[in-house]
C-alpha positions in Angstrom: -18.0 -9.0 -23.7 -15.9 -7.8 -20.8 -17.0 -5.3 -18.2 -15.2 -3.8 -15.2 -17.6 -4.1 -12.2 -16.9 -2.4 -8.9 -16.7 -4.9 -6.0 -19.6 -3.1 -4.3 -21.9 -4.1 -7.2 -20.5 -7.5 -8.0 -22.1 -9.7 -5.5 -25.7 -8.5 -6.3 -25.0 -8.8 -10.1 -23.7 -12.3 -9.9 -26.8 -13.4 -8.0 -29.1 -11.9 -10.6 -27.3 -13.5 -13.5 -27.0 -16.9 -11.9 -30.8 -16.9 -11.4 -31.2 -16.3 -15.2 -28.7 -19.1 -16.0 -30.5 -21.5 -13.6 -33.6 -21.0 -15.8 -31.8 -22.5 -18.7 -30.5 -19.4 -20.6 -27.3 -20.2 -22.5 -25.2 -17.5 -20.8 -21.5 -17.8 -20.0 -20.6 -15.7 -17.0 -17.1 -15.6 -15.6 -15.4 -13.4 -13.0 -11.8 -12.6 -14.0 -8.8 -10.7 -12.7 -8.7 -7.8 -10.2 -8.6 -4.3 -11.7 -9.0 -0.8 -10.7 -11.3 1.8 -12.2 -10.0 5.4 -12.2 -12.5 8.2 -11.3 -12.6 11.7 -9.9 -15.1 13.4 -7.7 -16.1 17.1 -7.9 -15.2 19.1 -5.0 -12.0 17.1 -4.2 -9.2 19.0 -5.7 -5.4 19.5 -5.7 -4.3 22.9 -4.6 -3.3 23.7 -8.2 -6.9 23.2 -9.3 -6.6 19.9 -11.2 -9.0 17.1 -10.2 -7.4 14.3 -8.1 -7.8 10.8 -9.5 -8.8 7.9 -7.3 -9.0 4.2 -8.1 -11.9 1.9 -7.3 -11.3 -1.8 -6.7 -13.1 -3.9 -9.3 -13.3 -7.3 -11.1 -13.3 -8.0 -14.8 -16.5 -9.8 -15.7 -17.0 -11.7 -18.9 -20.5 -12.3 -20.2 -21.3 -14.1 -23.4 -24.8 -15.1 -24.8 -25.0 -16.1 -28.4 -28.1 -14.6 -29.9 -26.7 -12.5 -32.7 -27.0 -14.6 -36.0 -25.7 -13.2 -39.3 -25.7 -9.8 -37.7 -29.3 -9.7 -36.5 -30.1 -9.4 -32.8 -33.4 -9.3 -30.8 -34.0 -5.8 -29.4 -37.7 -5.4 -28.4 -41.1 -6.9 -28.0 -44.0 -5.1 -29.6 -47.1 -5.6 -27.5 -50.1 -4.8 -29.6 -53.0 -2.9 -28.0 -56.2 -1.3 -29.5 -54.8 2.1 -28.9 -51.2 1.4 -30.0 -48.2 -0.6 -29.3 -46.1 -0.9 -26.1 -42.5 -1.3 -27.0 -40.6 -3.3 -24.4 -37.0 -2.7 -25.3 -34.5 -5.2 -24.0 -31.4 -3.8 -25.6 -30.4 -0.7 -23.8 -28.0 0.5 -26.6 -31.1 1.0 -28.8 -33.5 2.4 -26.3 -35.0 5.6 -27.7 -33.7 4.9 -31.3 -36.5 2.6 -32.4 -38.5 4.3 -35.3 -41.9 5.8 -34.3 -43.7 3.7 -36.9 -43.6 0.7 -34.6 -45.8 2.6 -32.2 -48.8 2.0 -34.3 -47.9 -0.7 -36.8 -50.0 -3.8 -37.3 -48.9 -7.3 -36.1 -47.2 -8.0 -39.5 -44.1 -10.3 -40.1 -41.6 -8.9 -42.4 -40.0 -12.4 -42.8 -43.0 -14.5 -43.9 -45.0 -11.5 -45.3 -48.1 -12.3 -43.4 -50.4 -10.2 -41.2 -52.4 -12.1 -38.8 -53.8 -11.7 -35.3 -50.9 -11.7 -32.9 -50.7 -10.5 -29.3 -46.9 -9.8 -29.7 -44.4 -9.4 -32.5 -40.7 -8.9 -32.2 -38.2 -6.4 -33.4 -34.7 -7.5 -34.6 -31.9 -5.3 -35.7 -28.9 -5.5 -38.0 -26.2 -3.2 -36.9 -24.1 -3.5 -40.2 -27.1 -2.3 -42.3 -28.9 -0.3 -39.6 -32.1 -2.1 -40.4 -35.0 -3.1 -38.3 -37.4 -6.0 -38.9 -40.7 -6.9 -37.3 -41.2 -10.7 -37.1 -43.6 -13.2 -35.5 -42.6 -15.7 -32.8 -41.9 -18.6 -35.1 -39.9 -16.5 -37.6 -37.9 -14.9 -34.7 -36.2 -18.3 -34.1 -34.7 -18.2 -37.7 -32.8 -15.1 -36.7 -31.8 -16.3 -33.2 -30.6 -19.9 -34.0 -33.8 -21.4 -32.4 -33.7 -19.2 -29.3 -37.1 -17.9 -28.1 -37.9 -14.3 -27.4 -37.9 -15.0 -23.7 -34.4 -16.5 -23.8 -33.1 -13.7 -25.9 -34.6 -11.2 -23.5 -32.8 -13.0 -20.6 -29.5 -12.7 -22.5 -30.1 -9.1 -23.3 -31.0 -8.5 -19.7 -27.8 -10.1 -18.4 -25.7 -7.9 -20.7 -27.8 -4.8 -19.7 -27.3 -5.5 -16.0 -23.5 -5.7 -16.6 -23.6 -2.4 -18.5 -25.6 -0.8 -15.6 -23.2 -2.3 -12.9 -20.2 -0.9 -14.8 -21.7 2.6 -14.9 -20.5 5.0 -12.1 -23.8 6.8 -11.6 -24.2 9.7 -9.4 -26.0 7.7 -6.5 -23.3 5.1 -6.5 -20.5 7.7 -6.4 -22.2 9.4 -3.5 -22.0 6.2 -1.5 -18.3 5.8 -2.6 -17.5 9.3 -1.5 -18.9 8.7 1.9 -16.7 5.6 2.3 -13.7 6.5 0.3 -11.2 5.4 2.9 -12.5 1.7 2.6 -13.6 1.5 -1.1 -10.9 3.4 -2.9 -7.3 3.2 -3.9 -4.9 6.1 -4.5 -1.7 6.3 -6.6 1.2 5.0 -4.5 3.3 7.8 -5.8 1.0 10.3 -4.2 0.7 8.3 -1.0 4.6 8.2 -0.7 4.9 11.9 -1.3 2.4 12.9 1.3 3.6 10.3 3.8 7.2 11.5 3.4 6.3 15.1 4.1 4.0 14.3 7.0 6.4 12.0 8.9 9.2 14.4 8.3 7.2 17.3 9.8 5.1 15.5 12.5 7.0 12.3 13.3 5.4 8.8 13.5 2.9 7.4 15.8 1.4 4.0 14.9 -2.3 4.4 14.0 -2.5 8.2 14.5 -0.1 8.8 11.6 -1.9 6.4 9.3 -5.3 8.1 9.9 -3.8 11.6 9.4 -2.1 10.6 6.1 -5.4 8.9 4.9 -7.3 12.0 5.5 -4.8 13.9 3.3 -4.9 11.2 0.6 -8.6 10.4 0.5 -9.8 14.0 1.5 -9.0 17.3 0.2 -5.7 17.1 -1.5 -2.4 19.0 -0.8 0.6 20.2 -2.7 2.7 19.8 0.4 4.6 16.7 -0.8 8.2 15.4 -1.1 10.2 15.9 -4.1 10.9 13.3 -6.8 14.5 13.1 -5.6 13.4 12.4 -2.0 11.2 9.6 -2.9 13.9 8.1 -5.2 16.3 8.0 -2.3 13.8 6.2 -0.1 12.9 3.9 -2.9 16.7 2.9 -3.3 16.9 2.3 0.4 13.7 0.1 0.6 14.7 -2.1 -2.3 18.3 -2.5 -0.9 16.9 -3.4 2.4 17.3 -7.0 3.7 13.7 -8.0 4.4 14.3 -10.7 7.1 10.8 -11.0 8.5 7.2 -11.1 7.3 6.4 -7.5 8.1 9.3 -6.1 6.1 8.4 -8.4 3.2 4.8 -7.2 3.2 6.0 -3.6 3.5 8.2 -3.9 0.5 5.3 -5.3 -1.6 3.1 -2.5 -0.5 5.8 0.0 -1.3 6.4 -1.2 -4.8 2.7 -1.5 -5.8 1.4 1.0 -8.3 -1.8 1.7 -6.2 -2.3 1.9 -2.4 -5.3 0.9 -0.3 -6.0 2.5 3.1 -4.3 -0.4 4.9 -1.1 0.0 2.8 -0.5 3.4 4.1 0.7 2.0 7.5 3.4 0.1 5.7 4.5 3.0 3.6 4.6 5.5 6.5 6.5 3.1 8.8 9.1 2.5 6.1 9.6 6.2 5.7 9.9 6.5 9.5 12.6 3.9 9.6 14.4 5.4 6.7 14.6 8.7 8.6 16.1 6.9 11.6 18.7 5.2 9.5 19.7 8.5 8.0 20.1 10.0 11.4 22.3 7.0 12.4 24.3 7.5 9.3 24.7 11.3 10.0 26.0 10.4 13.5 28.4 7.9 12.0 29.8 10.5 9.7 30.6 12.6 12.8 32.7 9.8 14.4 36.2 8.8 13.4 35.4 5.7 11.4 38.8 4.3 11.4 40.7 1.6 13.4 42.8 2.7 16.3 45.8 0.6 15.0 46.9 -2.8 13.9 46.3 -6.1 15.4 48.8 -6.7 18.2 49.3 -3.0 18.9 49.2 -1.7 22.5 46.9 1.3 22.9 46.1 3.8 25.7 42.8 5.7 25.4 40.3 7.8 27.5 36.6 6.8 27.6 34.3 9.5 26.1 31.1 7.3 26.1 30.1 3.7 26.7 27.3 1.4 26.7 26.6 -2.3 27.2 25.8 -4.1 24.0 24.9 -7.6 25.6 25.9 -9.9 28.3 27.9 -13.1 27.6 26.9 -14.7 30.9 29.0 -16.0 33.8 32.1 -18.0 33.7 32.4 -20.6 36.6 36.1 -19.6 37.6 35.2 -15.9 37.8 31.7 -15.8 39.0 31.2 -12.3 37.6 29.0 -11.4 34.7 31.0 -10.8 31.5 29.7 -7.8 29.4 30.5 -6.7 26.0 31.0 -2.9 26.1 30.8 -0.5 23.1 33.2 2.3 23.9 34.0 5.6 22.0 37.3 7.4 22.9 37.9 11.1 22.7 39.0 10.6 19.0 35.7 9.1 18.0 37.0 5.5 17.5 34.6 2.7 18.2 36.1 0.0 20.5 34.6 -3.3 21.8 35.8 -4.9 25.0 34.6 -8.1 26.5 35.2 -8.0 30.3 33.7 -8.3 33.8 35.3 -4.9 34.7 32.9 -2.0 35.1 33.8 0.8 32.6 33.1 4.4 33.5 33.3 7.7 31.5 36.8 9.3 31.8 38.5 6.0 32.5 41.9 5.7 31.0 42.4 2.2 29.6 45.5 0.3 28.4 44.9 -2.8 26.2 46.1 -4.8 23.2 44.2 -4.9 19.8 42.9 -8.3 19.5 41.1 -7.9 16.1 39.5 -5.5 13.7 35.8 -5.7 12.6 33.0 -3.8 10.8 29.3 -3.8 11.5 26.9 -1.9 9.3 29.7 0.3 8.0 31.1 1.0 11.4 34.8 0.0 11.9 35.2 -1.6 15.3 38.5 -2.1 17.1 38.3 -5.2 19.4 40.6 -5.1 22.4 41.8 -7.6 25.0 43.9 -7.7 28.2 42.6 -4.3 29.1 43.7 -2.6 32.3 42.2 0.5 33.7 45.1 2.8 34.5 42.9 5.5 36.0 39.2 5.6 37.0 37.2 8.0 39.1 34.4 5.4 39.1 31.0 6.4 40.2 32.0 7.8 43.6 32.2 11.4 42.5 29.6 13.1 40.4 31.9 15.6 39.0 35.7 16.0 38.3 35.8 18.9 40.7 34.6 16.7 43.6 37.2 14.1 42.8 40.0 16.6 42.6 38.9 18.2 46.0 38.8 14.8 47.6 42.3 13.9 46.2 43.7 17.1 47.7 42.2 16.4 51.0 43.6 12.9 51.0 47.1 14.1 50.2 46.9 16.7 53.0 45.9 13.9 55.5 48.8 11.8 54.2 51.3 14.7 54.7 50.1 15.2 58.3 50.5 11.6 59.0 54.1 11.5 57.7 54.9 14.7 59.7 53.8 12.9 62.9 56.1 10.0 62.1 59.0 12.4 61.7 
């Protein structure tokens, strides 16, 4: 028989059954695959009133003990007393269903048809005929393939323990509720929906975001979730992503799992946060002029609207200056790359030749060479007004000097 046993109960159950097996009982006990047990808890609802479903981590457990022969199985011991009989039922499925006559019956054996002084007799039951029989110790073995009442009781006890362990009783669920974050799983679909909306509204902070989303997932529910279309877009982005390190590989596995544990929420939330960043970059890209400035070999003149250093190429011995790779955007929104030791400032006017054309993550890049700065106000003046004023003063001084020469 197969049972689904919560992990919190499995260790204790395994120890009990192994003790019975060590006594010589012919019981086969195997622990199988991981599984999840769905459950609900009163008081934890969705906003729309329906109960939220959680999932408990469990293992499939297989227990087999051969003591049913030709449909007959041992179910109870009748302990005969002067004032009546004590029924010690070992089969929990028949507890409370044993006929009352066995409370007062004599120590008679239905098999050998003899009544003798016996301390105990035994009840066997045939499920197909719904028939009980009272037998003595020796006759019992003819119905149990030679197994004694004690061994049969041990087998029944093992099966009964598995049935009890698989039962989610109220006391156990109280413990689960108090430790839901560590003992439960939730639907990944729900985790994605809640994470999407939370990160979108509150941003992402490692640790803090995970705890906040966990409270929403494993605490009182919320209808404030992302739409199906939103999640489908993120899903398509995640599965098209190049997972080039262990973290991204683990994150993709967590994202595509059907159920999520508490520790999986960090992966899901961080992926959604990265997705939002990529979408912002894409929006900015759409605002730029994503075309080339011209063809290879063309001479171009442009004004620098923004610039940044991508990386350094180091120093060349015959120059002695550090060569930097600049990413430049002109006033028309073109993306330009220039490898030079020249310092580039905003508003510089540059003349250059197009060396090659490239593309990186969908951005068209014009690579230039032999660049010359035709005009630069450099970093001397903070504003254009200061520069113009200084130029006028210089021209006035030059005029005065020329007049003196005359």
